Structure formats: structure tokens, C-alpha cells
VOGU-3710 file (C-alpha; in Angstrom, 3 decimals, decimal comma):
1> xxxxxxxxxx> 4,196/-29,214/50,866  0,836/-28,118/49,556  0,806/-24,915/47,503  -2,006/-22,610/46,600  -2,797/-21,761/42,990  -1,550/-18,192/43,361  1,963/-19,201/44,457  4,870/-19,283/42,014  8,032/-21,302/42,633  11,475/-20,138/41,604
11> xxxxxxxxxx> 14,532/-22,372/41,863  17,514/-20,578/43,340  21,171/-21,171/42,548  23,822/-20,873/45,235  24,075/-17,158/44,417  21,811/-14,367/45,646  18,587/-13,892/43,710  17,097/-10,481/43,112  13,348/-10,373/43,481  11,611/-7,811/41,296
21> xxxxxxxxxx> 9,961/-4,945/43,097  6,940/-5,216/40,847  5,695/-8,355/42,595  3,440/-7,131/45,402  3,662/-9,954/47,945  6,863/-11,898/48,389  7,578/-14,562/50,948  11,279/-15,190/51,044  12,300/-18,622/52,181  15,706/-19,950/51,341
31> xxxxxxxxxx> 14,935/-23,374/52,773  16,094/-25,883/50,222  17,041/-23,033/47,867  13,450/-22,343/46,833  11,659/-19,013/46,925  7,896/-18,988/47,052  6,333/-15,862/45,670  2,726/-15,201/46,408  1,026/-13,117/43,767  -1,634/-10,630/44,660
41> xxxxxxxxxx> -5,159/-11,757/44,144  -7,534/-9,398/42,459  -10,855/-9,214/44,099  -13,701/-9,678/41,713  -16,261/-6,992/41,949  -19,690/-8,178/41,056  -21,353/-5,260/39,357  -25,040/-5,526/38,919  -26,143/-5,642/35,285  -27,461/-2,232/34,404
51> xxxxxxxxxx> -30,312/-1,804/31,976  -30,526/1,380/29,912  -32,948/3,777/31,427  -34,917/4,189/28,215  -35,484/1,643/25,500  -35,171/2,219/22,593  -32,393/4,794/22,955  -32,942/8,333/21,828  -32,179/9,088/18,152  -28,798/10,590/17,279
61> xxxxxxxxxx> -28,502/14,338/17,360  -28,370/16,318/14,121  -24,750/17,187/14,830  -23,745/13,517/15,168  -25,658/12,544/12,014  -23,948/15,365/10,101  -20,512/14,254/11,372  -21,140/10,616/10,353  -22,365/11,509/6,870  -19,553/14,024/6,303
71> xxxxxxxxxx> -16,941/11,463/7,333  -18,414/8,860/4,994  -18,498/11,294/2,071  -14,894/12,327/2,740  -13,656/8,714/2,930  -15,466/7,654/-0,253  -14,699/10,694/-2,398  -13,187/9,871/-5,816  -9,900/11,561/-4,913  -9,150/8,733/-2,441
81> xxxxxxxxxx> -9,345/5,902/-4,989  -9,367/7,391/-8,513  -6,377/6,307/-10,583  -4,767/7,400/-13,829  -1,803/6,203/-15,862  1,635/7,789/-15,896  2,651/8,926/-19,396  6,274/7,898/-18,763  5,921/4,413/-17,260  2,248/3,643/-17,889
91> xxxxxxxxxx> 1,606/2,494/-14,302  -1,713/3,213/-12,638  -1,244/5,587/-9,719  -3,635/7,440/-7,440  -4,669/10,674/-9,097  -3,795/12,581/-5,935  -0,135/11,465/-6,318  0,174/12,457/-10,001  1,158/15,792/-11,529  -0,013/17,107/-14,862
101> xxxxxxxxxx> 2,543/17,112/-17,682  1,535/20,701/-18,450  2,476/21,851/-14,935  5,895/20,171/-14,934  8,911/21,843/-16,533  11,365/19,006/-17,274  13,424/17,791/-20,207  12,184/14,666/-21,966  15,544/13,998/-23,664  16,268/10,834/-21,602
111> xxxxxxxxxx> 13,076/9,322/-23,057  14,345/9,442/-26,638  15,384/5,957/-27,688  15,384/5,464/-31,484  15,940/1,707/-31,131  12,752/1,191/-29,152  10,056/2,151/-31,634  9,591/2,688/-35,324  6,852/4,617/-37,038  3,937/2,556/-38,274
121> xxxxxxxxxx> 4,048/1,348/-41,872  0,797/1,393/-43,834  2,097/-0,399/-46,935  4,875/-2,833/-47,778  6,637/-0,194/-49,893  6,895/2,310/-47,009  10,365/2,929/-45,641  11,076/2,187/-42,012  11,460/5,381/-40,006  12,843/5,605/-36,524
131> xxxxxxxxxx> 10,920/7,537/-33,940  13,089/10,400/-32,672  10,550/11,893/-30,297  10,276/11,075/-26,571  8,371/7,872/-25,909  5,251/8,841/-23,957  1,858/7,189/-23,727  -0,378/9,473/-25,817  -3,488/8,542/-23,794  -1,987/9,734/-20,478
141> xxxxxxxxxx> -1,459/13,322/-19,399  0,102/12,870/-15,949  3,467/11,906/-14,461  4,111/9,950/-11,271  6,537/10,994/-8,532  9,221/8,370/-9,220  9,413/9,253/-12,931  9,475/12,960/-12,125  12,358/12,592/-9,670  14,397/10,557/-12,203
151> xxxxxxxxxx> 13,782/13,050/-15,015  14,727/15,923/-12,689  18,156/14,271/-12,431  18,212/13,967/-16,259  18,043/10,145/-16,014  15,652/7,730/-17,673  13,282/6,144/-15,122  13,775/2,419/-14,570  10,212/1,531/-15,568  9,997/4,018/-18,450
161> xxxxxxxxxx> 8,335/2,882/-21,655  11,526/3,993/-23,428  13,339/1,013/-21,830  11,974/-1,322/-24,537  8,631/-1,634/-22,705  6,516/0,180/-25,306  4,719/-2,026/-27,823  2,479/0,728/-29,144  -1,252/1,175/-29,182  -3,483/-1,846/-29,686
171> xxxxxxxxxx> -4,758/-1,875/-33,284  -8,553/-1,773/-33,704  -8,521/-5,265/-35,252  -7,063/-6,706/-32,020  -9,412/-4,988/-29,576  -12,084/-7,073/-27,864  -10,428/-10,455/-28,322  -11,363/-13,471/-26,232  -8,851/-14,894/-23,770  -7,953/-17,781/-26,103
181> xxxxxxxxxx> -7,338/-15,374/-29,003  -5,129/-13,187/-26,817  -3,038/-16,213/-25,786  -2,649/-17,237/-29,435  -1,513/-13,764/-30,507  0,827/-13,419/-27,507  2,977/-16,200/-29,027  3,883/-14,112/-32,099  3,258/-10,477/-31,172  6,338/-8,292/-31,442
191> x> 7,176/-4,690/-32,233
//
């Protein structure tokens, strides 16, 4: 039996077979338990190739140019990609998602951890003093949303610098080191 390309064969068990209503043309033949379904052929419409009436096309209108430039300026404004550090955890976050520490009224008591840091000694004779103030990054003046929500519940944030993550500011003698020097110092650097 010769079949056309647009025919689909379905093997049928001894039970009844439901034929979907979505198939447009169906030829039911239960001879030899085979159903031949003829699919609809789409007629190809040959559209003539149209050439623009005027070449080159007319320039864009002032309104369209203004809309394009305004959209570009909006998408590339600094507020969409400018980042700053969180004073609590030190992570870089989009500036639009940060709040200023001055605008937030929260308790910093969970950030006090006297075991984490000690005050800097300038001579061998100086006594070691524990730091009893909250551990904040002095160079940052913002707080991220996750740290703010944890401090609202009077809990220390998981990534807070007070969780033994604060090693202090980089001394001026260690700034501007090469990669090899940084790797050498990383072997012995501790707080």
C-alpha cells in the first residue's frame, strides 16, 4: 500500500481508539487494525517580493528620536548599576537597594562582639583593649535589606562583619602590593 507524505499511521489495539478532534481530515479504516490519518496540507501562497516605495527610507521623526534617546539615558543612568558597600556585612549592593544608616532607626547591639576585634596597638608596651562598640565598616554609610531585616528582629545578620569576618582596615604599608606579595602575606595575616 503506497502512502502519501502527509499521511500518518497509527497502530490500533483491539480496543476503540479516540481520534482527536483537532486533526482536520481523518480517514477511518479499521482494516488490519490500522487508522490512516490524513493531515491538512497548507497551501503555499507565493507573495511577490515587495520593494519599499522610497529608498532610502525617510528619517525618523523627532518624537521617535526623542523616545530612543530618553530610553537609552534611562537604561544607562548610574542608579541602575551604581553599587556601594553595606556597613554591616561589607557586600557590594546596588545603591537603589540600600538605605542610609542615618535614615534607619535600629539597635546595633547584636553587632557588639568583644571577641572579634581588639583596638590597634601602636607600641609593644600598650595594653590590649577589647572593642566594645558595634562592628561596622567605617568607610560605608549604607545598610542592605537583608541586614536591616535581621537587625529589626534584634538578631545578628549571618554575613555580618561581627561574625569574625572583620580583619580591619588595610594598613598603608600593605596597600598597592603585587599579586605575589599578597599571596605571601595571606599565609601569615591574622587579626
